[in-house]
N, C-alpha and C positions, 0 to 999 in steps of 0.2 A: 506492501499499501503504500501511496508518495504519499511526503513529509510536506505541508504547505511552510514554509516559508517569512518572516515577514522582519519589517526594523522594527523596530524598538527605539524608545525618544530620544538613545541615545546615540542609535546611526546602527546600531552591530545587531547581527541579527540575532531574532532565537523561534526556535519550535512553536506556531502558534496551527494547531491539529488538533483532532481528534482526544488526544494522549491531553491534554486538560480536563477533560473532561471526567466527569464522576462514573461510577461505578450503580448498574440500579443494585437492588434488591427486594423480590418481594414475600413473601409468605403471609399465612394467613393468618396467622397471631404475634407468639416474644419465637419460639424458632428457631425460623432464620437467623435469632440473632446471635445461633453459633454460630450456623455460617461466617456472616459476618465479622463477628469475635477472627476470626480464622483467618478470615482474610487477611482484616488488622495485622495480624501479624505478622500474613507473609510479604505486606504489601504494605509500607504502612504510611506512606507519599500516596495511598489513591485516598479518596473524597469517595465518597459511599452517601447514594440515596437510601434509605429506607421502609415500603410500603408494605405496614404492614394489614393484614385485612376484617378488627379487632372486632367487626361491627357482622363479621357473617361469616366464620369461623362457627364449628367448625368445616373445614374443607370433607372431609373422609370420609361419612352419612353420603353425601350429597350428592347429588348424575356425574358422568363425565361431560357433557356438553354443557348441563350448568357452570362448575368452574374451570371451565376454559371458555364460558365469556367472562368470567367473575377476573382472567386473564387477562383475558385484550382488556379489560376497562380501564386495570395495573398499569398494562404494557405502555398506556397511549399517551394515559398519567404521567410513568417515566421518562415519556420521549417528549415529552414539556423539559424538562429537567434536567437537561444538557450531560444527560449519559455516554461512555462509552463501551456498551457493554449490558448482560442484563444475567440475574442467576435464579433460577427460579429455585428460592430457597425450602420447596415444600412437595415431598414429595409425595403425597397426592393430587398438587397442579403438575411435578413430571411427569407422575403417571398416567393424569386424564392424557395428556400431546402437546408433552419435548417440539413432536417434527409441527406436527401443529401453528406451536407460536415461530420457530425459526422460517414458519415461509410468513410467517405473520407479519413482518416487522427484517427490516433489512440491518439489525443489532446483530452481534453476536446470543444467542442465548445457549447459559448452561447446564441444563439441571443436576437434577446429586442422585442420580439412581446408579448411577454406570460409574462412576468417580467411589462409591460405594462397596458394587459388584467387583470390582477390580480387585481394591483391597484387601476384602472378603479371598478371593482366593490365593492374596499370596501368607496368606491366615491360614488355614483350614495345614492340618495337617490326615483330617481320618476322610476329610472330604465330606463331613456332616455342620451344612453350612443354615443358620438357621436366622429368620427372616419379622420379624416384628412391625407394624404399618400400619394406618388407619384399616375400615373397614374396606377405602375408594382403591387403599395399594394397596389389598390382597390380592383384591377380589379382582385387582383389573392381569395377575397371578404379570405383570411387566415386571420385576427385581426374577425370578421362576423362570422368568422369557431368556432376560441377559441371560443368567448365572451359566443355562445350559446349553448357549450358545457358546457360550468358551467348557464348557467341561457337562457333555450330560450323562456319565455318570457320576453326579455326583449325588447325595442323599438329603434333602430338603424339602425343609422345616415351615412350613406360614404359621401366626397365627394374629389375626383379627386381635386391635390393642385401645378400643374406643376410649374408654373413663385417662389413660394416663393424659392426652391431652387436656382434656381439661382438671384433670390434677395437674398436669405445670402451670394452667393459664390460671389456676388458682387459688394456684401457693398450700394446694394440697401435699405436697410431696412426701414431706416432713411426721405423716400421719398414721398413727393404726391403721384405717383402712386401705393408704395407696399399698403398708405391707399384704393387710388381704386379698387388694387386686392384682399385686402382681402379684401371688405366691399362686393365682388360681391361671392366672394369662400365661408362666413362661414353666409349669409343673411341664409340658409335653414336650419345654427345649433339654428340662431333665430328661422324660422317657426317655426322650429319643440320639441323647447322646454328643449330643454338640459340640460342637473345638471351638464353634464365631457363629458371631448372630449377629445380624446387621438390624444399627437400627433406625428400620425405615423410617423414622417422621421425626424431621428436624428439633419435636423439639420435642425427645427422646433421654437424650447426651444429657437436660436441665435435670433428670434421674435417675442419671448410667451406674450415679451408688447404692441408693439402693431394684438398678435391675440386675448388679455385681454379687451385688449380693445372694439374691435371689440363686439367679442363676450358678454360683457359685466363680471359683479362681480359677476354672482351667477350663472359663470360659473367654475368646481376648471376645467382646464387645465391637464393633461398628461404622463408630462415626466419619461418617462420608465428610463432614466440615475442611480435614487434611487434605480431602483431596481432589474436592471442591474450588479451593481454595486454591492447590499447585497449576489447577486445568485455566482456572483463568490465567493464572498467574501466564504464561506458558503462552494462552492465546493472545494475549493483549502483547506481549512479549514479538510472537511471532506477529504479530498485525501492523508491529511498529509500533502500540498505545500505551505502552508505560507510560507513568505521566513526568518527563524528562529535566525537572525539578525535585527530584524526592525527600530535600533538605525544606525545600517547603507544610509551611502546615496544614494540613490539610483541614478542607471542609466535609463534618454528617449533618446530613438531615436526616429526620421521619416522621412519617407520615403516621395514620392509621386512620382507617375507618368509625370505629366507637366514640368510644370514651378516652381521651389519653392518661388519664390519672393511673391503671391500673398499670399500664403500659411501659407509662413513665417506671413505674415502681420496684415491675420487675422487670423492663432491657439493667434500670439501673446498674438493681447487682449483681445483677450479669455478665454485662462491662465493666463493673468496679469502677464506673465514673462515675455522676448524674449528665440524663439526654432527658435532655426535648422533645417531646413530641407533636405535631400541628392535626387535631381532625379534619378528613377533606370527603365528603359525602361523596360517594362516584356515580351514582340515579337513586 
């Protein structure tokens, strides 16, 4: 991709291209902040615009057609915010139609399923891989399809865990009720003796301590955030879109479709710094 050069006030050249734009991230709520956190760790000079569709979460139980419509509405908004790449940091939204979004926008679009699959394949030793996700993600069989395309002989066990998202969004992770729900959801993986468990929802890393305690220390948890951030970096680098001034202070902006207070509270705790979110009604 050619990079445009213009003159600055002192008469010298500086890069003035899409490289100075932000990375856009969308999710149904706060879960995508786990991906944002990892992108910020790997690319600390990049600005980020985040949209959490908190008024319409969770996406998991919704029909794929409805989820795709929601995502297109968010993409239309994010395209007005000077972004250069889009991360669909939601497994349900990725499963509902990543290729569809890629056809509907000129932006590079990255999902969170393929990166998680690659990590799971590296980690497993007994080829028994578990998947937990929302109802929509599990019923789509997208993870299973991608996994078996790499290795048809894998033993794959999947389980929808819809209450996990509600536990995270309502800050109920450290409760007896959460432990009871986790024990019920995760028992099949202990019986199947999986050695690798894909956290197929970006909310789930926020309760990874509880999940790890429940499945035991021999099971490797796969959080796709690290792999997704690596893919973002690779794409930006290959397209000459990395911020050419990484030492500058990045600007992070947060938008939500619901009331901001709950998002700000959970997000500030996760990112370990105060954040301010702005409410935006999409429809």
